[in-house]
C-alpha positions as CSV (number, residue, x, y, z in Angstrom):
1,M,-32.7,-87.4,31.2
2,F,-34.7,-85.0,33.3
3,S,-34.7,-81.2,33.1
4,L,-34.3,-78.9,36.5
5,H,-37.2,-76.4,37.2
6,E,-38.0,-74.7,40.5
7,Y,-35.7,-75.0,43.5
8,T,-34.6,-73.8,47.0
9,V,-30.9,-73.5,48.2
10,E,-29.9,-72.9,52.1
11,A,-26.5,-72.9,53.5
12,V,-26.2,-76.0,56.1
13,A,-25.4,-74.9,59.6
14,D,-22.2,-76.4,61.3
15,P,-22.1,-75.1,64.7
16,F,-19.6,-77.5,66.1
17,R,-17.3,-76.6,62.8
18,I,-16.6,-80.4,62.1
19,L,-17.0,-80.2,58.2
20,S,-14.2,-78.2,56.2
21,G,-15.7,-75.3,53.9
22,E,-19.2,-74.9,53.5
23,R,-22.2,-77.3,52.8
24,Y,-25.5,-76.0,50.9
25,E,-28.8,-78.2,50.2
26,F,-30.4,-77.7,47.2
27,I,-33.9,-79.2,46.9
28,I,-34.9,-79.4,43.3
29,D,-38.1,-80.1,41.2
30,V,-37.5,-82.2,38.5
31,E,-39.6,-83.1,35.2
32,V,-39.2,-86.4,34.0
33,E,-40.7,-88.1,30.5
34,E,-43.4,-90.4,31.3
35,D,-41.3,-93.4,29.7
36,D,-38.4,-92.8,31.8
37,E,-37.7,-95.2,34.5
38,L,-37.1,-92.1,37.1
39,H,-41.0,-91.0,36.5
40,H,-43.7,-91.0,39.4
41,E,-46.8,-89.8,38.9
42,E,-46.5,-87.5,42.0
43,G,-43.6,-85.8,41.1
44,V,-39.9,-86.1,41.7
45,R,-37.7,-83.8,43.4
46,L,-33.9,-83.9,43.7
47,R,-31.9,-83.4,47.1
48,V,-28.6,-82.3,46.8
49,V,-25.7,-81.5,49.3
50,Y,-23.3,-79.4,47.7
51,A,-19.7,-78.5,49.1
52,V,-17.8,-75.6,48.8
53,N,-14.0,-75.7,50.1
54,D,-11.6,-72.7,48.9
55,G,-13.9,-71.5,45.9
56,H,-14.4,-74.9,44.3
57,G,-17.6,-76.7,44.9
58,K,-18.7,-80.3,44.3
59,I,-21.7,-82.5,44.8
60,V,-21.1,-84.8,48.1
61,K,-24.5,-86.6,48.1
62,Y,-27.8,-86.5,46.5
63,E,-31.3,-88.4,46.4
64,F,-34.2,-88.7,44.5
65,Q,-37.3,-88.4,46.1
66,T,-41.0,-88.2,45.3
67,A,-42.4,-84.8,45.3
68,D,-45.5,-85.3,47.5
69,A,-44.3,-87.8,50.3
70,G,-40.7,-87.3,50.2
71,K,-40.1,-91.2,49.8
72,Y,-36.6,-92.2,48.6
73,I,-36.2,-93.4,44.8
74,D,-33.1,-95.5,44.6
75,I,-31.7,-94.5,41.0
76,E,-28.4,-93.0,40.5
77,M,-27.4,-90.3,38.1
78,E,-25.4,-90.8,34.7
79,D,-22.3,-89.0,34.2
80,D,-24.0,-86.3,31.8
81,E,-27.0,-85.7,34.0
82,L,-24.4,-85.6,37.2
83,A,-22.4,-83.0,35.6
84,M,-25.5,-80.8,35.0
85,V,-26.5,-80.9,38.1
86,E,-23.0,-80.0,39.3
87,Q,-23.0,-77.0,37.0
88,F,-26.5,-75.9,38.2
89,C,-25.6,-75.7,41.8
90,T,-22.1,-74.2,40.9
91,E,-24.0,-71.3,39.2
92,T,-26.6,-70.6,41.6
93,Y,-25.0,-71.7,45.2
94,T,-24.2,-68.2,45.6
95,Q,-27.8,-66.9,46.3
96,A,-27.6,-68.7,49.7
97,I,-24.6,-66.5,51.1
């Protein structure tokens, strides 16, 4: 399990109106215990694309990255972690509006 710390959120521009609803990109600094397989010395960051349609939001894409170089880390979240991140995004995406 990991914990979420500092984050940024930005609305994703869709100038051609290809996507329905709104999209937000979250970049979240993640704290991971040293004995966790996700742990990296340079730190870990989580990139999340969050979609909002008719007032309902959901994660449409996420990826873990190293904090220093942004290299992709091939690990999937467990169900409880995914639910925690989705709740976090639901509670905070309005700051980008």
